[in-house]
MDTraj code that builds the backbone (N, CA, C; nanometers):
import mdtraj as md
import numpy as np

residues = "MET ASN GLY SER SER LEU ALA THR GLY GLN ARG SER LEU GLY ASP THR SER ALA GLU PHE PRO LEU PHE PRO ALA LEU THR ARG GLY CYS PRO ARG THR SER THR ASP GLU ILE ALA TYR PRO VAL GLU VAL VAL TYR ASP TYR GLY ARG VAL ASP ARG ALA LEU PHE ASP GLN GLU PRO GLY PRO ASP LEU ALA ARG TRP SER PRO LEU LEU PRO PRO LEU ALA ALA PRO THR LEU GLY GLU GLY GLY THR PRO LEU LEU GLU PHE ASP GLY VAL HIS VAL LYS ASP GLU SER ARG ASN PRO THR TRP SER HIS LYS ASP ARG LEU ASN ARG VAL ALA ILE SER ALA ALA VAL ALA ALA GLY ALA PRO GLY VAL VAL VAL ALA SER SER GLY ASN HIS GLY ALA SER ALA ALA ALA TYR ALA ALA ARG ALA GLY LEU PRO ALA ILE VAL LEU ALA SER ALA GLU SER PRO ALA ALA VAL GLN ALA PHE VAL ARG ALA TYR GLY ALA ASP ARG LYS SER THR ARG".split()
xyz = np.array([
    [9.3688, 9.3482, 9.4841],
    [9.4465, 9.2879, 9.4336],
    [9.4889, 9.2371, 9.3365],
    [9.5811, 9.1988, 9.2847],
    [9.5889, 9.1722, 9.1110],
    [9.4837, 9.0385, 9.1278],
    [9.4090, 9.0032, 8.9984],
    [9.3458, 8.8863, 9.0006],
    [9.4266, 8.7475, 8.9242],
    [9.5426, 8.7988, 8.8737],
    [9.6378, 8.6810, 8.7762],
    [9.6843, 8.5671, 8.8311],
    [9.7006, 8.5881, 8.9982],
    [9.8206, 8.5242, 9.0723],
    [9.7694, 8.3674, 9.0483],
    [9.8675, 8.2947, 9.0199],
    [9.8180, 8.1655, 8.9992],
    [9.8685, 8.0630, 9.1954],
    [9.8663, 8.1217, 9.2970],
    [9.8552, 8.0924, 9.4369],
    [9.7113, 8.0633, 9.4329],
    [9.7164, 7.9440, 9.5464],
    [9.6208, 7.8302, 9.5599],
    [9.5663, 7.8441, 9.7110],
    [9.7115, 7.8276, 9.7442],
    [9.6569, 7.7907, 9.9192],
    [9.8172, 7.7947, 9.9806],
    [9.8313, 7.7406, 10.1396],
    [9.9062, 7.7914, 10.1682],
    [9.9790, 7.6438, 10.2180],
    [10.0973, 7.5835, 10.2688],
    [10.1380, 7.5114, 10.2565],
    [10.2340, 7.4868, 10.4127],
    [10.2219, 7.4029, 10.5345],
    [10.2880, 7.3876, 10.6155],
    [10.4628, 7.3757, 10.5898],
    [10.5440, 7.4202, 10.6465],
    [10.6914, 7.3788, 10.5835],
    [10.7277, 7.2268, 10.6990],
    [10.6351, 7.2407, 10.8118],
    [10.6854, 7.1181, 10.9377],
    [10.5872, 7.0178, 10.8638],
    [10.5049, 7.0186, 10.7887],
    [10.4481, 6.9136, 10.7081],
    [10.3792, 6.9391, 10.6140],
    [10.4361, 6.9021, 10.5244],
    [10.3806, 6.9140, 10.3449],
    [10.2774, 6.9033, 10.3610],
    [10.2064, 6.7877, 10.3661],
    [10.0122, 6.7454, 10.3648],
    [9.9206, 6.8389, 10.4738],
    [9.9886, 6.9140, 10.4866],
    [9.9461, 7.0320, 10.6084],
    [9.9405, 7.1421, 10.5002],
    [9.7925, 7.1648, 10.4452],
    [9.7095, 7.2656, 10.3968],
    [9.6113, 7.3415, 10.3779],
    [9.6533, 7.4352, 10.3539],
    [9.5465, 7.5850, 10.4162],
    [9.5026, 7.6551, 10.2646],
    [9.3730, 7.7018, 10.3066],
    [9.3201, 7.8516, 10.1995],
    [9.4859, 7.9283, 10.2006],
    [9.4400, 7.9907, 10.1050],
    [9.5122, 8.1348, 10.0782],
    [9.5297, 8.2647, 10.1081],
    [9.3858, 8.2538, 10.2081],
    [9.3485, 8.3742, 10.2838],
    [9.2294, 8.2894, 10.3982],
    [9.2940, 8.3556, 10.5234],
    [9.3656, 8.4609, 10.5627],
    [9.4859, 8.3803, 10.5848],
    [9.5810, 8.4530, 10.5632],
    [9.7562, 8.4802, 10.5817],
    [9.7880, 8.3884, 10.7144],
    [9.8815, 8.2878, 10.7455],
    [9.8844, 8.2287, 10.8358],
    [10.0202, 8.3151, 10.8982],
    [9.9765, 8.4655, 10.9296],
    [10.1212, 8.4816, 10.9546],
    [10.1672, 8.4254, 11.1095],
    [10.1359, 8.3685, 11.1797],
    [10.2159, 8.3513, 11.3004],
    [10.2107, 8.2018, 11.2887],
    [10.2336, 8.1050, 11.1503],
    [10.3060, 7.9811, 11.1596],
    [10.1565, 7.8678, 11.1067],
    [10.2394, 7.7747, 11.1347],
    [10.1079, 7.6362, 11.0744],
    [10.0380, 7.6493, 11.1967],
    [9.8945, 7.6563, 11.2051],
    [9.8309, 7.6082, 11.3190],
    [9.8647, 7.4331, 11.3843],
    [9.8363, 7.3795, 11.2830],
    [9.8241, 7.2569, 11.3068],
    [9.9685, 7.1917, 11.3242],
    [10.1119, 7.2265, 11.2867],
    [10.2523, 7.1321, 11.3070],
    [10.3103, 7.2799, 11.4204],
    [10.2838, 7.4092, 11.4229],
    [10.3677, 7.4762, 11.5393],
    [10.3192, 7.4184, 11.6831],
    [10.4710, 7.4509, 11.7433],
    [10.4498, 7.3973, 11.9502],
    [10.4351, 7.5209, 11.9849],
    [10.4967, 7.4838, 12.1052],
    [10.5425, 7.6042, 12.2227],
    [10.6687, 7.6653, 12.1498],
    [10.7163, 7.5741, 12.1448],
    [10.8988, 7.6089, 12.1119],
    [10.9284, 7.6444, 11.9797],
    [10.8514, 7.5942, 11.8737],
    [10.8653, 7.6096, 11.7209],
    [10.6981, 7.6579, 11.6295],
    [10.7319, 7.7757, 11.5592],
    [10.6149, 7.8321, 11.4336],
    [10.6679, 7.7356, 11.3287],
    [10.6307, 7.6357, 11.2881],
    [10.6459, 7.6505, 11.1151],
    [10.5668, 7.7142, 11.0665],
    [10.7091, 7.7972, 10.9610],
    [10.6409, 7.9137, 10.8628],
    [10.5469, 7.8011, 10.7526],
    [10.4484, 7.8586, 10.7034],
    [10.3828, 7.8414, 10.5549],
    [10.4414, 7.8883, 10.4673],
    [10.4470, 7.8429, 10.3457],
    [10.4564, 7.8787, 10.2006],
    [10.3515, 7.8967, 10.1429],
    [10.3441, 7.9605, 10.0328],
    [10.2664, 7.9564, 9.9240],
    [10.2548, 7.8469, 9.8214],
    [10.1473, 7.8143, 9.7916],
    [10.1078, 7.6824, 9.7331],
    [10.0559, 7.7754, 9.5645],
    [10.1625, 7.7140, 9.4793],
    [10.1045, 7.7952, 9.3406],
    [10.0483, 7.6417, 9.2571],
    [9.9653, 7.6700, 9.1713],
    [9.9519, 7.5961, 9.0380],
    [10.0393, 7.6144, 8.9217],
    [10.1410, 7.5560, 8.9566],
    [10.2193, 7.5892, 8.8140],
    [10.2053, 7.5483, 8.6617],
    [10.1233, 7.4280, 8.6960],
    [10.0575, 7.3676, 8.5696],
    [9.9205, 7.4439, 8.4402],
    [9.9447, 7.5898, 8.5718],
    [9.8659, 7.6414, 8.4667],
    [9.9758, 7.8144, 8.4406],
    [10.0510, 7.7941, 8.4242],
    [10.1468, 7.8802, 8.3602],
    [10.1804, 7.9144, 8.2488],
    [10.1054, 7.9658, 8.1874],
    [10.1362, 7.9975, 8.0075],
    [10.2402, 8.0505, 7.9837],
    [10.3762, 7.9340, 7.9049],
    [10.4624, 7.9665, 7.8882],
    [10.4829, 8.0538, 7.7740],
    [10.4094, 8.1575, 7.6853],
    [10.4385, 8.2569, 7.6391],
    [10.4068, 8.3975, 7.8012],
    [10.4455, 8.3227, 7.8895],
    [10.4911, 8.4539, 7.9907],
    [10.6171, 8.4829, 8.0019],
    [10.6843, 8.3859, 7.9657],
    [10.8725, 8.3944, 7.9341],
    [10.9073, 8.4495, 7.8246],
    [10.7936, 8.5024, 7.7165],
    [10.8373, 8.5373, 7.6066],
    [10.8164, 8.6849, 7.5938],
    [10.7527, 8.7320, 7.6663],
    [10.7349, 8.8326, 7.6792],
    [10.8521, 8.9335, 7.6826],
    [10.8640, 9.0516, 7.6223],
    [10.9295, 9.2286, 7.6780],
    [10.9165, 9.2433, 7.8410],
    [11.0024, 9.2813, 7.8405],
    [11.0311, 9.3523, 8.0216],
    [10.9227, 9.4398, 8.0272],
    [10.8551, 9.4542, 8.1357],
    [10.7675, 9.5843, 8.1655],
    [10.8608, 9.7062, 8.2451],
    [10.7448, 9.7802, 8.2655],
    [10.8081, 9.8950, 8.3725],
    [10.8063, 9.8029, 8.5067],
    [10.7130, 9.6796, 8.5764],
    [10.7077, 9.6534, 8.6969],
    [10.7009, 9.5086, 8.6742],
    [10.6525, 9.5034, 8.8190],
    [10.6115, 9.3620, 8.8523],
    [10.4861, 9.2566, 8.7583],
    [10.4189, 9.3490, 8.6845],
    [10.3292, 9.3437, 8.6446],
    [10.3557, 9.1854, 8.5500],
    [10.4162, 9.1656, 8.5036],
    [10.4239, 9.0742, 8.4212],
    [10.4231, 8.9282, 8.4746],
    [10.4891, 8.9148, 8.5421],
    [10.5238, 8.8010, 8.6881],
    [10.4134, 8.8103, 8.7702],
    [10.3065, 8.8767, 8.7626],
    [10.2501, 8.8611, 8.8352],
    [10.1380, 8.7339, 8.8897],
    [10.1641, 8.5919, 8.8215],
    [10.1111, 8.4645, 8.7801],
    [10.1951, 8.4250, 8.9167],
    [10.3109, 8.4661, 8.8841],
    [10.3891, 8.3764, 8.9861],
    [10.4306, 8.4347, 9.1468],
    [10.3204, 8.5405, 9.1672],
    [10.3704, 8.5931, 9.2899],
    [10.2422, 8.5782, 9.3620],
    [10.2526, 8.6057, 9.4976],
    [10.0693, 8.6124, 9.5950],
    [9.9578, 8.7126, 9.5423],
    [9.8871, 8.6966, 9.5276],
    [9.7985, 8.8566, 9.5267],
    [9.8696, 8.9663, 9.5747],
    [9.8789, 9.0395, 9.4980],
    [9.9384, 9.1643, 9.5367],
    [9.8371, 9.3078, 9.5885],
    [9.8557, 9.3251, 9.7011],
    [9.7307, 9.4373, 9.7734],
    [9.8180, 9.5527, 9.7289],
    [9.9313, 9.6257, 9.7963],
    [9.9297, 9.7386, 9.7660],
    [10.0197, 9.8109, 9.6708],
    [9.9520, 9.9528, 9.6168],
    [10.0280, 10.0182, 9.5228],
    [10.1349, 9.9950, 9.5276],
    [10.1991, 9.9891, 9.3895],
    [10.3573, 9.9990, 9.3487],
    [10.3979, 10.1348, 9.3205],
    [10.5202, 10.1007, 9.3435],
    [10.5942, 10.2431, 9.3001],
    [10.6727, 10.1830, 9.2059],
    [10.6715, 10.1110, 9.0950],
    [10.6950, 10.1404, 8.9757],
    [10.8303, 10.0092, 8.9627],
    [10.8670, 9.9698, 9.0430],
    [10.9647, 9.8677, 9.1068],
    [10.9578, 9.7784, 9.0133],
    [11.1289, 9.7249, 8.9536],
    [11.1355, 9.6189, 8.8791],
    [11.1091, 9.6546, 8.7032],
    [11.1418, 9.5891, 8.6085],
    [11.1803, 9.6672, 8.5055],
    [11.2908, 9.7120, 8.4858],
    [11.3868, 9.6702, 8.5144],
    [11.5169, 9.7452, 8.5789],
    [11.6470, 9.6843, 8.3921],
    [11.6616, 9.7209, 8.3269],
    [11.7516, 9.7175, 8.2382],
    [11.8384, 9.6259, 8.3015],
    [11.8808, 9.5309, 8.1671],
    [12.0026, 9.4591, 8.1646],
    [12.1292, 9.5151, 8.0784],
    [12.1826, 9.5520, 8.0927],
    [12.3129, 9.5772, 8.0352],
    [12.4110, 9.5265, 8.0352],
    [12.4682, 9.5091, 7.9097],
    [12.6127, 9.4465, 7.8695],
    [12.7309, 9.5166, 7.8722],
    [12.8714, 9.4681, 7.9140],
    [12.9897, 9.5617, 7.8834],
    [13.0496, 9.4604, 7.8507],
    [13.1287, 9.4698, 7.7833],
    [13.2282, 9.3575, 7.7191],
    [13.2017, 9.1664, 7.7551],
    [13.1003, 9.1579, 7.7843],
    [13.0555, 9.0214, 7.7466],
    [12.9908, 9.0071, 7.8969],
    [12.9291, 9.0610, 7.9649],
    [12.9185, 9.1352, 8.1009],
    [12.8425, 9.1888, 8.1173],
    [12.7124, 9.0763, 8.1799],
    [12.5794, 9.1105, 8.1757],
    [12.5733, 9.1816, 8.3350],
    [12.4845, 9.3420, 8.3369],
    [12.4709, 9.4076, 8.4238],
    [12.3799, 9.4007, 8.4710],
    [12.2942, 9.4157, 8.5821],
    [12.1026, 9.4241, 8.5672],
    [12.1913, 9.5651, 8.6819],
    [12.0833, 9.6842, 8.6216],
    [12.0974, 9.8058, 8.6896],
    [11.9800, 9.8147, 8.8113],
    [12.0401, 9.7963, 8.9065],
    [11.9118, 9.8023, 9.0115],
    [11.8297, 9.9088, 9.0516],
    [11.9775, 10.0430, 9.0163],
    [11.9465, 10.1529, 9.1150],
    [11.8163, 10.2461, 9.0053],
    [11.7698, 10.2179, 8.9408],
    [11.6579, 10.1800, 8.8646],
    [11.5397, 10.2083, 8.9790],
    [11.5700, 10.1368, 9.0044],
    [11.4013, 10.0948, 9.1186],
    [11.4383, 10.2284, 9.2400],
    [11.2730, 10.2775, 9.2690],
    [11.2301, 10.3644, 9.2916],
    [11.3134, 10.4141, 9.4678],
    [11.3766, 10.3113, 9.5111],
    [11.5036, 10.3201, 9.6073],
    [11.5793, 10.3245, 9.5728],
    [11.6388, 10.2572, 9.4796],
    [11.7364, 10.2799, 9.4090],
    [11.7998, 10.1193, 9.4489],
    [11.7321, 9.9626, 9.4694],
    [11.7360, 9.9171, 9.5339],
    [11.6910, 9.8036, 9.4805],
    [11.7479, 9.6776, 9.4625],
    [11.6825, 9.5143, 9.4236],
    [11.5747, 9.4882, 9.5714],
    [11.6009, 9.5508, 9.6879],
    [11.5219, 9.5185, 9.7948],
    [11.3618, 9.6015, 9.7703],
    [11.3180, 9.7087, 9.6554],
    [11.2287, 9.7260, 9.5901],
    [11.1012, 9.5830, 9.5886],
    [11.1307, 9.5087, 9.5103],
    [11.0860, 9.4110, 9.4457],
    [11.0242, 9.2961, 9.6098],
    [11.1178, 9.2881, 9.6706],
    [11.0751, 9.2254, 9.8121],
    [11.0053, 9.2940, 9.8834],
    [11.0188, 9.3723, 9.9018],
    [10.9272, 9.4913, 9.9980],
    [10.7470, 9.5425, 9.9237],
    [10.7997, 9.4947, 9.7985],
    [10.6541, 9.5064, 9.7133],
    [10.5587, 9.4361, 9.7637],
    [10.6253, 9.3359, 9.7962],
    [10.5065, 9.1335, 9.8144],
    [10.5729, 9.1426, 9.9487],
    [10.6299, 9.1870, 10.0184],
    [10.6363, 9.1793, 10.1613],
    [10.5126, 9.3075, 10.2435],
    [10.5480, 9.4645, 10.2148],
    [10.4447, 9.5130, 10.2429],
    [10.2826, 9.4984, 10.1531],
    [10.2855, 9.4481, 10.0559],
    [10.1556, 9.3773, 10.0127],
    [10.0645, 9.3116, 10.1051],
    [10.1868, 9.2212, 10.1400],
    [10.1479, 9.0850, 10.2365],
    [10.0565, 9.1249, 10.3836],
    [10.1474, 9.2355, 10.4090],
    [10.1356, 9.3260, 10.5610],
    [9.9705, 9.3437, 10.5376],
    [9.9941, 9.4591, 10.4035],
    [9.8653, 9.5006, 10.3880],
    [9.7315, 9.4231, 10.3856],
    [9.7620, 9.2899, 10.3378],
    [9.6155, 9.1998, 10.2601],
    [9.6310, 9.1218, 10.4200],
    [9.6907, 9.1200, 10.4966],
    [9.6989, 9.0850, 10.6470],
    [9.5979, 9.1724, 10.7545],
    [9.5818, 9.2569, 10.6792],
    [9.5457, 9.3930, 10.7900],
    [9.6178, 9.4135, 10.9044],
    [9.7509, 9.4129, 10.8736],
    [9.8317, 9.4292, 10.9903],
    [9.8427, 9.6180, 11.0223],
    [9.8878, 9.6510, 11.0990],
    [9.8512, 9.7610, 11.1862],
    [9.9776, 9.8615, 11.1475],
    [10.1165, 9.8191, 11.0856],
    [10.2072, 9.7944, 11.0738],
    [10.2977, 9.7463, 11.0852],
    [10.4389, 9.7924, 11.0240],
    [10.5403, 9.6665, 11.0198],
    [10.6775, 9.7133, 11.0669],
    [10.7841, 9.6723, 11.0726],
    [10.8624, 9.6664, 11.1729],
    [10.9769, 9.5475, 11.0948],
    [11.0780, 9.6129, 11.0047],
    [11.1853, 9.5411, 11.0099],
    [11.3588, 9.5648, 11.0508],
    [11.4386, 9.5174, 11.0400],
    [11.5510, 9.5267, 11.0865],
    [11.6337, 9.5426, 10.9681],
    [11.7279, 9.5940, 10.9657],
    [11.8162, 9.6161, 10.8482],
    [11.9198, 9.7224, 10.8457],
    [12.0482, 9.7079, 10.8562],
    [12.1932, 9.7702, 10.8286],
    [12.1709, 9.8869, 10.6811],
    [12.0774, 9.8230, 10.6019],
    [12.0765, 9.9650, 10.4635],
    [11.9601, 9.9949, 10.3949],
    [11.9855, 9.9280, 10.2739],
    [11.8894, 9.9290, 10.1564],
    [11.7151, 9.8765, 10.2326],
    [11.7085, 9.7759, 10.2608],
    [11.5661, 9.6831, 10.3074],
    [11.5133, 9.7783, 10.3883],
    [11.5751, 9.8551, 10.4942],
    [11.5344, 10.0127, 10.5695],
    [11.5026, 10.0823, 10.4980],
    [11.5858, 10.1240, 10.4457],
    [11.5093, 10.2116, 10.3455],
    [11.4002, 10.1574, 10.2515],
    [11.4021, 10.0715, 10.1753],
    [11.2789, 10.0508, 10.0557],
    [11.1444, 9.9762, 10.1600],
    [11.1466, 9.9051, 10.2969],
    [11.0168, 9.8900, 10.3274],
    [11.0148, 10.0643, 10.3879],
    [11.0791, 10.1252, 10.4236],
    [10.9686, 10.2501, 10.5015],
    [10.8758, 10.3240, 10.3557],
    [10.9645, 10.2670, 10.2648],
    [10.8925, 10.3988, 10.1404],
    [10.7624, 10.3022, 10.0954],
    [10.7926, 10.1717, 10.0904],
    [10.6546, 10.0869, 10.0865],
    [10.5601, 10.0761, 10.1974],
    [10.6078, 10.0695, 10.3141],
    [10.4654, 10.1187, 10.4060],
    [10.4091, 10.2264, 10.3817],
    [10.5015, 10.3615, 10.3368],
    [10.4462, 10.5031, 10.3350],
    [10.3223, 10.5041, 10.2248],
    [10.3521, 10.4264, 10.1491],
    [10.2447, 10.4106, 9.9928],
    [10.1698, 10.3318, 10.0010],
    [10.1495, 10.2573, 10.1214],
    [10.0829, 10.1725, 10.1376],
    [9.9402, 10.2044, 10.2804],
    [10.0148, 10.3629, 10.3540],
    [9.9542, 10.4238, 10.4787],
    [9.9684, 10.3373, 10.5753],
    [10.1058, 10.2553, 10.6049],
    [10.1396, 10.2158, 10.7425],
    [10.2380, 10.2305, 10.8199],
    [10.3041, 10.2552, 10.9368],
    [10.3627, 10.2773, 10.9914],
    [10.4565, 10.1767, 11.0207],
    [10.5908, 10.2483, 11.0142],
    [10.6815, 10.1769, 10.9746],
    [10.8236, 10.1662, 11.0772],
    [10.8746, 10.1059, 11.1370],
    [10.9372, 10.0735, 11.2268],
    [11.1159, 10.0207, 11.1912],
    [11.2301, 10.0538, 11.1762],
    [11.3476, 10.0656, 11.1153],
    [11.4490, 10.0210, 11.2390],
    [11.4415, 9.8646, 11.2359],
    [11.5659, 9.8951, 11.3516],
    [11.6834, 9.8276, 11.3089],
    [11.7873, 9.9173, 11.2888],
    [11.9390, 9.9684, 11.3014],
    [11.9956, 10.0010, 11.3671],
    [12.1806, 9.9138, 11.3196],
    [12.3076, 9.9403, 11.4203],
    [12.3253, 10.1177, 11.3621],
    [12.3368, 10.1707, 11.5106],
    [12.3936, 10.2822, 11.4854],
    [12.4674, 10.3717, 11.3843],
    [12.5911, 10.2053, 11.3950],
    [12.6331, 10.2690, 11.2409],
    [12.6523, 10.2150, 11.1113],
    [12.4744, 10.2004, 11.0663],
    [12.4055, 10.2404, 10.9478],
    [12.4738, 10.3913, 10.8717],
    [12.5139, 10.4095, 10.7496],
    [12.5162, 10.4710, 10.6917],
    [12.4454, 10.6595, 10.7369],
    [12.4371, 10.7248, 10.6913],
    [12.4214, 10.8602, 10.7087],
    [12.2782, 10.8818, 10.6455],
    [12.3237, 10.8291, 10.5127],
    [12.2693, 10.8435, 10.3874],
    [12.1193, 10.7789, 10.4491],
    [12.1704, 10.6439, 10.4094],
    [11.9830, 10.5186, 10.4924],
    [11.9713, 10.5636, 10.5836],
    [12.0302, 10.6740, 10.7185],
    [11.8974, 10.6956, 10.7919],
    [11.8457, 10.7361, 10.7372],
    [11.8781, 10.9179, 10.6790],
    [11.8188, 10.9985, 10.6564],
    [11.7196, 10.9844, 10.5374],
    [11.7099, 10.8093, 10.4297],
    [11.6136, 10.7615, 10.3775],
    [11.4621, 10.7982, 10.4374],
    [11.5386, 10.6720, 10.5329],
    [11.4689, 10.5892, 10.6350],
    [11.3563, 10.7080, 10.6963],
    [11.3850, 10.8004, 10.7623],
    [11.3308, 10.8993, 10.7876],
    [11.2374, 10.9620, 10.7153],
    [11.3134, 11.0530, 10.5979],
    [11.2485, 11.1011, 10.4883],
    [11.0662, 10.9978, 10.4044],
    [11.1205, 10.9014, 10.4498],
    [10.9946, 10.7721, 10.4369],
    [10.8688, 10.8116, 10.5224],
    [10.9150, 10.8635, 10.6567],
    [10.8384, 10.8626, 10.7747],
    [10.8626, 10.7329, 10.8992],
    [10.9444, 10.6622, 10.8488],
    [10.9481, 10.5397, 10.9711],
    [11.0227, 10.6137, 11.0978],
    [10.9785, 10.5386, 11.2225],
    [11.0781, 10.5433, 11.2936],
    [11.2251, 10.4356, 11.2944],
    [11.2946, 10.5116, 11.3015],
    [11.4292, 10.4075, 11.2977],
    [11.4405, 10.4440, 11.4410],
    [11.5073, 10.3352, 11.4789],
    [11.5894, 10.2843, 11.6329],
    [11.6826, 10.2294, 11.6264],
    [11.7580, 10.2635, 11.7395],
    [11.9130, 10.2168, 11.7278],
    [11.9075, 10.0632, 11.8014],
    [11.9834, 10.0243, 11.7453],
    [12.0196, 9.8778, 11.7947],
    [12.1741, 9.8417, 11.8088],
    [12.1991, 9.7591, 11.9119],
    [12.3312, 9.7779, 11.9701],
    [12.4607, 9.6440, 11.8908],
])
top = md.Topology()
chain = top.add_chain()
for i, resn in enumerate(residues, 1):
    res = top.add_residue(resn, chain, resSeq=i)
    for name in ("N", "CA", "C"):
        top.add_atom(name, md.element.get_by_symbol(name[0]), res)
traj = md.Trajectory(xyz[None], top)
């Protein structure tokens, strides 16, 4: 895992005074505030006071490494996501996310989400998606050596279905 994260712990969204160590990940919700009816999620707590302001003056890099202080510790290997160019056309700035590994901004999310699954010792991942998220999750799960199931509508685009299968995920149709 990257050692530069400023993540310090976990905090309940049901009662923000309920804080816990960063590990183990509380994947079933807050043990103190959750009930049989509702599992209150937790958020990662960061020591923002330790952020080096020079972080924001750096040139963009080829991946998310620049932002590691502001991300949870990352366990899974990268596919080279992030660092996509910001292009200017007649005064309009466009972020070219097609340069990510699966051609989607969802790669940033899945770099972090699949990494969390690896760190928590998850036996695999299951996602619901009508498109890019499923393909991206399948790719990142495959890279991390985790099996993946993607729940998607039968009407999801054929190209996305092909990507999901190409990455080795099991695609299940939903109604």
